[in-house]
C-alpha positions as CSV (number, residue, x, y, z in Angstrom):
1,M,6.7,41.5,66.9
2,V,5.9,43.0,70.3
3,G,4.2,46.4,70.3
4,L,2.4,46.1,66.9
5,G,-1.1,47.5,66.6
6,W,-3.9,45.3,65.5
7,A,-3.9,46.4,61.8
8,E,-0.2,45.9,61.5
9,R,-0.4,42.6,63.2
10,V,-2.9,41.4,60.6
11,V,-0.8,42.9,57.7
12,R,2.7,42.0,58.9
13,E,2.3,38.8,60.9
14,C,-1.0,37.0,59.8
15,L,-1.2,37.8,56.1
16,R,2.6,38.8,55.8
17,L,2.0,41.1,52.9
18,S,4.8,41.9,50.6
19,E,5.5,45.0,48.7
20,G,3.5,45.2,45.5
21,E,1.0,42.4,46.3
22,R,-2.6,42.9,45.3
23,F,-4.5,43.5,48.6
24,L,-8.2,44.0,48.8
25,V,-9.9,45.3,51.8
26,L,-13.7,44.5,51.7
27,T,-15.9,46.5,54.1
28,D,-19.4,48.1,54.5
29,P,-20.5,51.4,55.8
30,E,-20.8,50.2,59.4
31,M,-17.3,48.8,59.5
32,E,-15.6,51.2,57.2
33,E,-13.3,53.0,59.8
34,L,-11.6,49.7,60.8
35,G,-11.4,48.7,57.2
36,R,-9.6,51.9,56.4
37,E,-7.1,51.3,59.1
38,L,-6.2,48.0,57.6
39,F,-5.9,49.7,54.2
40,E,-3.5,52.4,55.6
41,A,-1.4,49.8,57.4
42,A,-0.7,48.0,54.0
43,E,1.2,50.9,52.5
44,G,3.5,49.6,49.8
45,T,1.1,47.0,48.5
46,D,-1.2,47.4,45.4
47,R,-4.2,48.0,47.7
48,A,-7.8,48.6,47.2
49,L,-10.6,49.4,49.6
50,V,-14.1,48.4,48.5
51,V,-17.3,49.4,50.5
52,V,-20.4,47.3,49.8
53,D,-23.9,47.2,51.1
54,P,-24.2,44.7,54.0
55,R,-25.9,41.4,53.3
56,E,-28.9,40.1,55.3
57,T,-27.2,37.2,57.2
58,H,-23.9,35.6,57.8
59,G,-22.8,33.4,54.9
60,E,-24.7,35.4,52.2
61,E,-22.8,36.0,49.1
62,P,-21.2,39.3,48.2
63,P,-21.9,41.0,44.8
64,D,-20.6,39.1,41.9
65,H,-18.2,41.8,40.8
66,V,-16.8,42.0,44.2
67,A,-16.4,38.2,44.2
68,A,-14.4,38.7,41.0
69,M,-12.1,41.1,42.7
70,M,-11.5,38.7,45.5
71,R,-10.4,36.0,43.0
72,S,-8.0,38.4,41.4
73,S,-6.3,39.5,44.6
74,D,-3.3,38.0,46.3
75,A,-4.7,38.6,49.8
76,V,-8.2,39.8,51.0
77,A,-9.3,41.2,54.4
78,A,-13.1,41.2,55.0
79,V,-14.0,43.7,57.8
80,T,-17.7,43.3,57.4
81,S,-20.9,43.4,59.6
82,W,-21.7,39.9,58.1
83,S,-19.4,36.9,57.5
84,I,-18.1,35.9,54.1
85,S,-16.3,32.9,55.7
86,H,-18.8,30.2,54.4
87,T,-19.4,31.8,50.9
88,E,-18.7,30.5,47.5
89,A,-17.0,33.8,46.8
90,R,-14.5,33.2,49.6
91,R,-14.0,29.6,48.6
92,R,-13.3,30.4,45.0
93,A,-10.9,33.2,46.0
94,C,-8.9,30.8,47.9
95,E,-8.9,28.2,45.1
96,A,-7.5,31.0,42.9
97,G,-4.7,31.4,45.4
98,A,-5.9,34.4,47.5
99,R,-5.1,34.5,51.2
100,V,-8.4,35.5,53.0
101,A,-8.9,36.9,56.5
102,S,-12.5,37.2,57.6
103,M,-13.3,39.6,60.4
104,P,-17.2,39.7,60.6
105,E,-18.6,42.1,63.3
106,L,-15.1,43.3,64.4
107,T,-14.9,46.0,67.0
108,R,-11.9,48.0,68.1
109,E,-12.0,46.4,71.5
110,I,-12.1,42.9,70.1
111,A,-9.2,43.7,67.6
112,E,-7.0,45.1,70.3
113,R,-7.5,42.3,72.9
114,A,-8.0,39.2,70.7
115,I,-6.0,40.0,67.4
116,D,-3.0,41.5,69.0
117,V,-1.9,38.4,70.8
118,D,1.0,35.9,71.1
119,Y,0.5,33.8,67.9
120,E,3.2,31.4,68.7
121,E,1.3,29.9,71.7
122,L,-2.1,30.2,70.1
123,R,-0.8,28.3,67.0
124,R,0.6,25.4,69.1
125,L,-2.6,25.0,71.1
126,S,-4.8,25.1,68.1
127,R,-2.7,22.5,66.1
128,E,-2.4,20.1,69.0
129,L,-6.2,20.2,69.4
130,A,-6.8,19.8,65.6
131,E,-4.5,16.7,65.6
132,L,-6.5,15.2,68.5
133,L,-9.8,15.9,66.6
134,T,-8.5,14.5,63.3
135,E,-7.3,11.3,65.1
136,A,-10.5,10.7,67.0
137,S,-13.6,8.8,65.8
138,E,-16.4,9.8,68.2
139,V,-17.2,13.1,70.2
140,R,-19.2,13.0,73.3
141,L,-20.3,16.5,74.6
142,V,-21.9,16.6,78.0
143,T,-23.9,19.5,79.3
144,P,-26.6,19.9,81.9
145,A,-29.1,19.0,79.3
146,G,-27.6,15.6,78.7
147,E,-25.2,14.1,76.1
148,L,-24.7,14.9,72.3
149,V,-22.8,12.2,70.5
150,M,-21.4,12.5,67.0
151,D,-19.0,10.7,64.6
152,I,-16.0,12.5,63.2
153,G,-14.0,9.6,62.0
154,G,-12.1,10.2,58.8
155,R,-12.7,14.1,59.0
156,E,-9.6,16.3,59.0
157,A,-9.8,18.9,61.7
158,L,-8.5,22.5,61.0
159,A,-6.5,24.9,63.2
160,D,-7.6,28.5,62.8
161,D,-4.4,29.9,64.2
162,G,-3.9,33.1,62.4
163,N,-1.3,31.8,59.9
164,L,-2.6,33.1,56.5
165,R,0.8,33.4,54.7
166,D,0.5,30.7,52.0
167,P,-1.5,30.9,48.8
168,G,-5.1,29.8,49.3
169,E,-5.0,30.1,53.1
170,F,-8.1,31.1,54.9
171,G,-9.0,32.1,58.5
172,N,-11.1,34.1,60.8
173,L,-9.5,36.9,62.8
174,P,-9.5,36.9,65.9
175,A,-8.1,33.4,65.4
176,G,-7.9,30.6,67.9
177,E,-9.9,27.6,67.5
178,A,-9.7,23.9,66.2
179,F,-12.7,22.7,64.5
180,V,-14.1,19.7,62.5
181,A,-17.1,18.9,60.4
182,P,-19.0,16.0,62.0
183,I,-20.3,13.1,59.6
184,E,-23.6,14.3,58.4
185,G,-26.6,12.8,60.1
186,S,-24.6,11.2,62.8
187,A,-25.2,13.6,65.8
188,E,-27.8,12.3,68.4
189,G,-28.8,13.8,71.7
190,C,-29.4,17.0,73.7
191,V,-27.2,20.0,74.4
192,R,-27.4,23.2,76.4
193,I,-26.1,26.5,75.0
194,D,-25.3,28.8,77.7
195,G,-22.8,31.3,76.1
196,S,-23.9,33.1,73.0
197,V,-25.4,32.4,69.6
198,A,-25.3,34.3,66.3
199,P,-26.8,36.8,65.6
200,D,-28.5,37.3,69.1
201,G,-25.3,37.6,71.2
202,I,-25.0,36.7,74.8
203,L,-27.9,34.5,76.1
204,D,-30.0,35.8,79.0
205,E,-31.0,32.2,79.6
206,P,-29.8,28.9,78.2
207,L,-31.1,27.4,75.0
208,E,-31.5,23.6,74.9
209,L,-31.5,21.8,71.5
210,E,-32.5,18.2,70.8
211,I,-30.6,16.8,67.7
212,S,-31.5,13.7,65.8
213,E,-29.8,12.4,62.7
214,G,-27.7,15.6,62.7
215,R,-30.6,18.0,62.6
216,V,-32.2,20.2,65.3
217,V,-35.7,18.8,66.0
218,E,-36.7,20.5,69.2
219,V,-35.8,23.9,70.9
220,S,-36.4,25.3,74.3
221,R,-36.8,28.9,73.2
222,E,-38.8,30.4,70.3
223,D,-37.8,34.1,70.9
224,L,-34.4,33.9,69.3
225,E,-33.4,35.0,65.7
226,F,-30.9,32.2,65.8
227,V,-33.8,29.8,65.9
228,R,-35.8,31.6,63.3
229,L,-33.0,31.6,60.9
230,I,-31.9,28.0,61.1
231,R,-35.7,27.0,60.6
232,R,-36.3,29.4,57.8
233,I,-33.1,28.7,55.7
234,E,-32.6,25.4,53.9
235,N,-30.3,23.1,55.9
236,G,-30.0,25.7,58.6
237,E,-30.8,23.1,61.2
238,M,-28.0,20.8,60.3
239,L,-25.2,20.4,62.9
240,C,-22.2,21.2,60.7
241,E,-19.2,22.1,63.0
242,L,-17.6,21.3,66.4
243,G,-15.0,23.5,67.7
244,V,-12.9,24.4,70.7
245,G,-11.6,27.8,71.6
246,T,-7.9,28.5,72.2
247,N,-7.4,32.3,72.3
248,P,-6.5,33.5,75.8
249,G,-7.0,37.1,74.9
250,A,-10.6,36.5,73.7
251,K,-13.7,37.0,76.1
252,L,-17.4,36.4,75.9
253,C,-18.8,39.7,74.5
254,G,-21.8,38.7,72.4
255,V,-19.9,38.8,69.1
256,V,-19.7,35.2,68.0
257,L,-16.6,35.9,65.9
258,E,-14.7,36.4,69.3
259,D,-16.9,34.3,71.6
260,E,-16.1,31.0,69.7
261,K,-12.4,31.7,70.2
262,V,-12.6,32.1,74.0
263,Y,-10.1,29.6,75.6
264,G,-11.7,26.6,77.0
265,T,-15.1,27.0,75.4
266,V,-16.8,24.8,72.9
267,H,-19.0,25.8,70.0
268,M,-21.2,24.3,67.5
269,G,-22.0,25.5,64.0
270,F,-25.3,25.0,62.1
271,G,-25.8,25.3,58.4
272,D,-23.1,25.3,55.7
273,N,-19.9,23.3,56.1
274,S,-19.1,22.8,52.4
275,T,-16.1,25.1,52.7
276,F,-14.2,22.9,55.3
277,S,-14.7,19.3,54.1
278,G,-18.3,18.8,55.0
279,R,-21.2,18.0,52.7
280,V,-23.9,20.5,54.0
281,S,-24.6,23.4,51.7
282,S,-26.7,26.2,53.1
283,R,-27.1,30.0,52.7
284,V,-26.2,30.3,56.4
285,H,-23.7,29.3,59.1
286,L,-24.5,30.2,62.6
287,D,-22.6,29.4,65.7
288,A,-23.5,28.7,69.3
289,V,-21.0,29.0,72.2
290,I,-21.1,26.8,75.3
291,K,-19.3,27.6,78.6
292,E,-20.3,24.7,80.9
293,F,-19.5,21.3,79.4
294,E,-17.4,18.3,79.3
295,L,-15.8,17.2,75.9
296,Y,-14.6,13.7,75.4
297,L,-12.8,12.3,72.2
298,D,-13.2,8.5,72.0
299,D,-14.0,8.6,75.9
300,E,-10.9,10.7,76.8
301,L,-11.7,14.0,78.5
302,V,-9.9,16.8,76.4
303,A,-11.7,20.0,77.6
304,R,-13.9,21.1,80.3
305,S,-15.6,24.6,81.3
306,G,-12.6,26.8,80.7
307,E,-9.9,24.1,80.7
308,L,-8.0,22.4,77.8
309,L,-6.9,19.1,79.2
310,G,-5.8,17.3,76.1
311,V,-2.8,19.5,75.1
312,S,0.5,20.3,76.6
313,L,0.4,23.5,78.6
């Protein structure tokens, strides 16, 4: 499908919408222009465009009546200034059979460079990494701050690869990561975040975290909204995700939706993971992206500072 624009790529390749399908585009005033482009690209479907007031933070629930519309749709595309990815509304929509694409904080530049990509290669990389994570028992993440060790044994990793064609499928767009929910309470050690954090964006200086029993217990900076949110919101300090970026079109720009997909980066999520096989429930899910690192699965080096070493290239 060479030459498709980003909106057609979402509609025709990622969601693969069929004529007459019930398609809901959820957006807010800040993102309405991009939402309308998706709406227009879905000509021939039974489409609806809904503009809602933005929520306060990522992971906050949409209005109840909008959640009901999501559940009654065949496919949903959320082009919003906050993320619905880790919400009950999204989870229940998928349980009802809806295919959901979440695109929080999307910009035209991000859409054109990181959504309009070669999905065949992206899917191969993401699925290979997800298989490695699923088969592993222990993760060791090494950064200049030290080591962070966590248990992932028995947890199924997921590939966010842009394939949203089957009932109940969910993914973020841009796609391009393999991720897993660590065993709750297992993470111990220190880590340096040197890329970006949500919602602050690109870091002007690194943030170091000390993690004990899976929870952030010490931070090196107090001036970040990321730190304030994980402290203020219940279970926000819980390490809930480890992921590796696989999208060669993505670049570090300060929007974590894209930053966490950058090829050869690693990221951690804090807060809710109940929507992807974890047991942490929270009103928030915030990601932190790392550029300089070594990632070991059961003592085998699989990724390092811009390189993916554990997959066939």
